[in-house]
N, C-alpha and C positions, 0 to 999 in steps of 0.2 A: 562490548554488544547492545547494540546499536535499538531504538522501536523496529525499526524496518527494517533490519533483517534479522530479530524474534522473528514475526506475523510475515515475511517469510519464507522460514523456518518453520516457524506452526501452517504456512498453507504447508506445506511439502507432507506432513512428516504426524499431517492428522486426515484423515478420511474423513471428505463435507461431507453439507445436511445438504448443499445440492451443488451443481459441475463450477467448478471457478475458474472466471471471464479475466482473461491477465489486466480490460484495458477497469472493470472493478477494484481487481485488487493491484497495479497500479496508484490509481485514488484517493488507497488506504499508504500504500505507503507513502505519497508526498503527505498526507497527513502525518502522522509516524514523524513523517518527517519537521514536518509546525513541532509537533512537540515535543519533541529533542531538543530541538533548538529554543524554542519557552525555558526548555528546565538547563541549560547550557549558558541563558542569560543572552544568549546571539538575537537574540526576540523579543518583540513584545505587543497582546496585543490595543488595539485601539478600536472601541466596539466589534470590528467586524473586519476590519482596517491592520495587517502588516507592520513591523515598526522593527525595520532592524535596529538593531544598537551598533555600538562600535566593532570594527574590521573586526577580526578575530580566530589564530588559527585555532580549527578545532580536529581531534582524532583521530578520526574518518575519515578517507574521502572523496568518502561524497556524498555525508551529510555535511563535511565544509565548501562544502559544489554545491551546495542547496547555500547556506550563511551566505555565496556569494554571490547567486545567484537571485535576490531581493533586492523589490522595484525597493531606489531609497530616494527618490522621487515622493513629494509631496502629490498627490493625496491619499500616495504608496498602493498597494498589491489585496485587493481582497481574500480574504481563503478562497472564496473560492474560486476566483481565477486563477491562483496559485495554481492548485491544483488541476484544471486544463491544462495548465501551461508548465506545469512540473512533470506533472503524471506521463506525461506521454511517453512510453513506453520504458515506464521508472522501476516495471517488473525486470526485465529483461536484463538493463543496466545494473541493477540488486542483483538474477540471477549470473552476473558476468561475476562479479566484486567478492557472488562465493566460492565463484570457480574455480576464481584467481591465489583467495586465502585458504583452499585445498577443504571446505565447510561441507562443497556438491563434487563429485562425480559425473565421468560421464563413462556409462554402461557399455562395454566393448564388444564387440558380437560375438558369435563366441568362436566361432569357426574364422571369421581375421580379424587380422589382431587390429578392429578403426576401430575408431570410435565412431558409440553412434550418439543419437538423437539424445536420448536415455540417457536425464542423468537420478541426483542415484543424493541420500546425502549419508556426506559420514560420519563415524563414530568420532564426535568431534567435541571438545571441549565449547563449543557456539551451538552445538542444536544439541551438549544436555542444560546448559541455559536455559536456551527460553525454549525445552523444559518445565522449567521448574515455576517460571514466570509463568504457563502455561497452568502448566497442575496445579495451581497456590491461586489461580483463576486474578488476577493482576484486571483491575477493570479497567484497565482503557487498553493490555490488547486486552482485552475479552467484548471490547468492544468494535476494535476493525478487525476484531477475524469474523463478530458479527454481520457486521454489516455486507463485511464480499461470502457470505457465504457456510463458513466455517460448518460453523454451531450457527443453533434456532435464538436469533437477541433476546437480548436478557428481555424481560418480564415487566422492569424497568430502564425507567433513562436513562441512560450512560450510572447504571451503581455503583459505587464509591470514590467516586468522579467529586472533587471539592472543588478540585481551580475552575476555576470559568471561562478566563484564557483554552481550557485543555474543552471545557463541554463545550465550546464556541465551534470548535475544531473538529472534532469529532461528531455535530451536526451535522455539520459542512460540504465530509466527508459522506457522512446517510443519505442528505440531498444529493452531492453530489453520483448518488449511485448511482437513488433511483430515477433521473434524470436519465443512463445511461442507459440504463433497462427499458424508460420509456419511449428515448432511441431506436433500442434494436426493437424494439414490437413494431414501431417503425414502420422500423425497410422490413422487417420481416409479413408484414400485412401486404406494401406497398411491392415487394416480390411474387409472391401469390400472385397479390389481382397484374401488376403484368403476366404473369404463366397464366396465367385464366387467362388474358386476353388473347393467346397466343395460341391454344390450345380450340379458340373458339367458344370457348362462357359465356 
């Protein structure tokens, strides 16, 4: 299992400290991909720039797709730019992948034998692997989960994460999630102001 898969399973399995936003989760999944690609030596970071390694085939199709979509021209892509580009709709892609692999099922209606839109985690080795990683307090998964609101933020900055490149990615994920939240707040204020104009207030 990959870090993005584990993160999505935890997001579905743990009661969050605040409502989860699909956009936040997609940004965190894109960051988790970078971290796994660093570990697989498919890329390195030069500051905040993603430097691709030699092309290689990875075991996971989505991670393989992430590696093949890396920008291979200088000055390369920043981690922040990667999060916004790769993250678009990524939570749905990972959910579909987990469903195709049988790790997630769609609940059937009570009276009609058709699938509903509600999803549920299957009791699978993948779920147990993610749960073990979560309950052990694995630092990277914990920080990514905190960024999207699965639990409260750690009291320290990235406790237990020693790799400087991974710290760079985790910081970029946190910044991107905060930026997206600021965009949502601005839009909510603008929408409320527009509604007030129509109401004559």
